[in-house]
Short mmCIF file of the C-alpha atoms (twelve columns), coordinates in Angstrom:
data_MODEL
# 
_entry.id   MODEL 
# 
loop_
_atom_site.group_PDB 
_atom_site.id 
_atom_site.type_symbol 
_atom_site.label_atom_id 
_atom_site.label_alt_id 
_atom_site.label_comp_id 
_atom_site.label_asym_id 
_atom_site.label_seq_id 
_atom_site.Cartn_x 
_atom_site.Cartn_y 
_atom_site.Cartn_z 
_atom_site.pdbx_PDB_model_num 
ATOM 1   C CA . GLN A 1   116.383 99.390  118.638 1 
ATOM 2   C CA . VAL A 2   112.677 97.742  117.807 1 
ATOM 3   C CA . GLN A 3   113.170 93.874  115.739 1 
ATOM 4   C CA . LEU A 4   110.669 92.335  113.693 1 
ATOM 5   C CA . VAL A 5   110.164 88.869  113.253 1 
ATOM 6   C CA . GLU A 6   108.242 87.811  110.266 1 
ATOM 7   C CA . SER A 7   106.200 84.028  109.719 1 
ATOM 8   C CA . GLY A 8   103.934 82.819  107.661 1 
ATOM 9   C CA . GLY A 9   104.871 82.772  104.185 1 
ATOM 10  C CA . GLY A 10  105.314 79.955  102.081 1 
ATOM 11  C CA . LEU A 11  103.362 78.182  98.738  1 
ATOM 12  C CA . VAL A 12  100.134 78.037  98.205  1 
ATOM 13  C CA . GLN A 13  98.036  77.781  95.149  1 
ATOM 14  C CA . ALA A 14  95.868  80.001  93.094  1 
ATOM 15  C CA . GLY A 15  92.497  80.200  95.273  1 
ATOM 16  C CA . GLY A 16  94.073  79.843  98.715  1 
ATOM 17  C CA . SER A 17  94.886  81.479  101.704 1 
ATOM 18  C CA . LEU A 18  98.126  82.148  103.805 1 
ATOM 19  C CA . ARG A 19  98.298  84.503  107.520 1 
ATOM 20  C CA . LEU A 20  101.228 86.449  107.867 1 
ATOM 21  C CA . SER A 21  102.811 87.846  111.520 1 
ATOM 22  C CA . CYS A 22  105.104 90.383  112.230 1 
ATOM 23  C CA . ALA A 23  105.706 90.423  115.559 1 
ATOM 24  C CA . ALA A 24  107.582 93.227  117.414 1 
ATOM 25  C CA . SER A 25  110.272 93.647  120.459 1 
ATOM 26  C CA . GLY A 26  112.739 95.625  121.481 1 
ATOM 27  C CA . SER A 27  112.580 99.373  122.353 1 
ATOM 28  C CA . ILE A 28  109.052 99.776  122.017 1 
ATOM 29  C CA . ARG A 29  107.607 102.615 122.994 1 
ATOM 30  C CA . SER A 30  104.587 103.656 120.487 1 
ATOM 31  C CA . LEU A 31  103.244 101.648 117.605 1 
ATOM 32  C CA . ASN A 32  102.571 104.017 115.307 1 
ATOM 33  C CA . VAL A 33  102.189 102.409 112.268 1 
ATOM 34  C CA . MET A 34  102.186 98.864  111.294 1 
ATOM 35  C CA . GLY A 35  102.191 97.544  107.812 1 
ATOM 36  C CA . TRP A 36  102.901 95.023  104.877 1 
ATOM 37  C CA . TYR A 37  104.885 95.746  102.238 1 
ATOM 38  C CA . ARG A 38  105.294 93.368  98.820  1 
ATOM 39  C CA . GLN A 39  107.844 93.569  96.199  1 
ATOM 40  C CA . ALA A 40  107.811 91.357  93.255  1 
ATOM 41  C CA . PRO A 41  110.906 90.169  91.246  1 
ATOM 42  C CA . GLY A 42  111.791 93.619  88.933  1 
ATOM 43  C CA . LYS A 43  109.212 95.503  90.573  1 
ATOM 44  C CA . GLN A 44  109.168 98.098  93.276  1 
ATOM 45  C CA . ARG A 45  108.278 97.463  96.666  1 
ATOM 46  C CA . GLU A 46  104.935 98.575  97.142  1 
ATOM 47  C CA . LEU A 47  102.254 98.731  99.682  1 
ATOM 48  C CA . VAL A 48  100.178 95.956  100.568 1 
ATOM 49  C CA . ALA A 49  98.088  97.838  104.226 1 
ATOM 50  C CA . ALA A 50  98.504  99.531  106.814 1 
ATOM 51  C CA . ILE A 51  96.913  99.912  109.834 1 
ATOM 52  C CA . ALA A 52  97.333  102.795 112.491 1 
ATOM 53  C CA . SER A 53  96.921  102.318 116.390 1 
ATOM 54  C CA . GLY A 54  93.412  103.759 115.677 1 
ATOM 55  C CA . ASP A 55  92.555  100.692 113.910 1 
ATOM 56  C CA . ASP A 56  92.002  102.953 110.847 1 
ATOM 57  C CA . THR A 57  93.165  100.535 107.553 1 
ATOM 58  C CA . ASN A 58  94.394  101.363 104.176 1 
ATOM 59  C CA . TYR A 59  94.836  99.058  101.440 1 
ATOM 60  C CA . ALA A 60  96.332  98.566  97.800  1 
ATOM 61  C CA . ASP A 61  93.519  98.749  95.331  1 
ATOM 62  C CA . SER A 62  94.810  94.834  93.982  1 
ATOM 63  C CA . VAL A 63  94.613  93.251  97.305  1 
ATOM 64  C CA . LYS A 64  90.894  95.043  98.588  1 
ATOM 65  C CA . GLY A 65  88.455  92.201  99.697  1 
ATOM 66  C CA . ARG A 66  90.636  89.744  99.710  1 
ATOM 67  C CA . PHE A 67  93.521  90.673  102.018 1 
ATOM 68  C CA . THR A 68  92.872  91.538  105.818 1 
ATOM 69  C CA . ILE A 69  95.359  93.263  108.048 1 
ATOM 70  C CA . SER A 70  94.959  93.737  111.926 1 
ATOM 71  C CA . ARG A 71  97.103  94.012  115.062 1 
ATOM 72  C CA . ASP A 72  97.590  92.738  118.547 1 
ATOM 73  C CA . ASN A 73  98.454  95.784  120.429 1 
ATOM 74  C CA . ALA A 74  99.050  93.720  124.092 1 
ATOM 75  C CA . ASP A 75  101.700 91.615  121.712 1 
ATOM 76  C CA . ASN A 76  102.882 94.250  118.971 1 
ATOM 77  C CA . THR A 77  102.149 92.055  116.520 1 
ATOM 78  C CA . VAL A 78  100.633 92.931  113.129 1 
ATOM 79  C CA . TYR A 79  98.617  90.282  111.301 1 
ATOM 80  C CA . LEU A 80  98.278  90.064  107.567 1 
ATOM 81  C CA . GLN A 81  95.324  88.037  106.467 1 
ATOM 82  C CA . MET A 82  95.276  86.739  102.265 1 
ATOM 83  C CA . ASN A 83  92.565  85.315  100.990 1 
ATOM 84  C CA . SER A 84  91.446  84.393  97.306  1 
ATOM 85  C CA . LEU A 85  95.535  84.332  96.458  1 
ATOM 86  C CA . LYS A 86  96.371  84.822  92.552  1 
ATOM 87  C CA . PRO A 87  99.338  84.367  90.803  1 
ATOM 88  C CA . GLU A 88  100.256 87.914  90.971  1 
ATOM 89  C CA . ASP A 89  100.486 88.154  94.635  1 
ATOM 90  C CA . THR A 90  103.447 86.800  94.363  1 
ATOM 91  C CA . ALA A 91  106.237 88.293  96.569  1 
ATOM 92  C CA . VAL A 92  108.512 88.939  98.692  1 
ATOM 93  C CA . TYR A 93  106.558 90.265  102.205 1 
ATOM 94  C CA . TYR A 94  107.699 92.797  103.885 1 
ATOM 95  C CA . CYS A 95  106.988 94.403  107.858 1 
ATOM 96  C CA . LYS A 96  107.281 97.589  108.170 1 
ATOM 97  C CA . VAL A 97  106.425 99.933  111.281 1 
ATOM 98  C CA . VAL A 98  106.845 103.274 112.728 1 
ATOM 99  C CA . THR A 99  107.226 105.179 115.612 1 
ATOM 100 C CA . THR A 100 107.317 108.612 116.912 1 
ATOM 101 C CA . TYR A 101 110.597 108.059 115.776 1 
ATOM 102 C CA . ASN A 102 112.144 105.826 113.261 1 
ATOM 103 C CA . SER A 103 110.298 102.944 111.093 1 
ATOM 104 C CA . TYR A 104 112.180 99.852  111.081 1 
ATOM 105 C CA . TRP A 105 111.590 97.001  108.317 1 
ATOM 106 C CA . GLY A 106 111.504 93.428  108.696 1 
ATOM 107 C CA . GLN A 107 113.635 90.812  107.116 1 
ATOM 108 C CA . GLY A 108 111.110 89.837  104.614 1 
ATOM 109 C CA . THR A 109 109.306 86.171  104.162 1 
ATOM 110 C CA . GLN A 110 108.101 84.468  100.658 1 
ATOM 111 C CA . VAL A 111 105.125 83.944  99.614  1 
ATOM 112 C CA . THR A 112 104.802 82.368  95.997  1 
ATOM 113 C CA . VAL A 113 101.044 80.843  94.638  1 
ATOM 114 C CA . SER A 114 100.994 78.734  92.485  1 
ATOM 115 C CA . SER A 115 98.510  78.981  89.602  1 
# 
């Protein structure tokens, strides 16, 4: 089993920044892909950004140029730096990690961007 602990959400004004963190612990053998998803009220959960073990990254078009995903393999942590935040970025943000055999979700952290 892998446990994920997220932090860094909160309330910010439009144009501001937040940094999300997700630390993995437990039976970690290989964290192949680490990523962030978000779900706004009444909408489906969507991929925000993901980073593979080789540091290849993938971003949703809506966040390209504003968000940056990174990972610290020594600490089994993935980060999401969010700049130039917009009200439409308001959502619950979930961390997800994919190992060789399973995938795991974090509990979610609320990000609210006021206009």
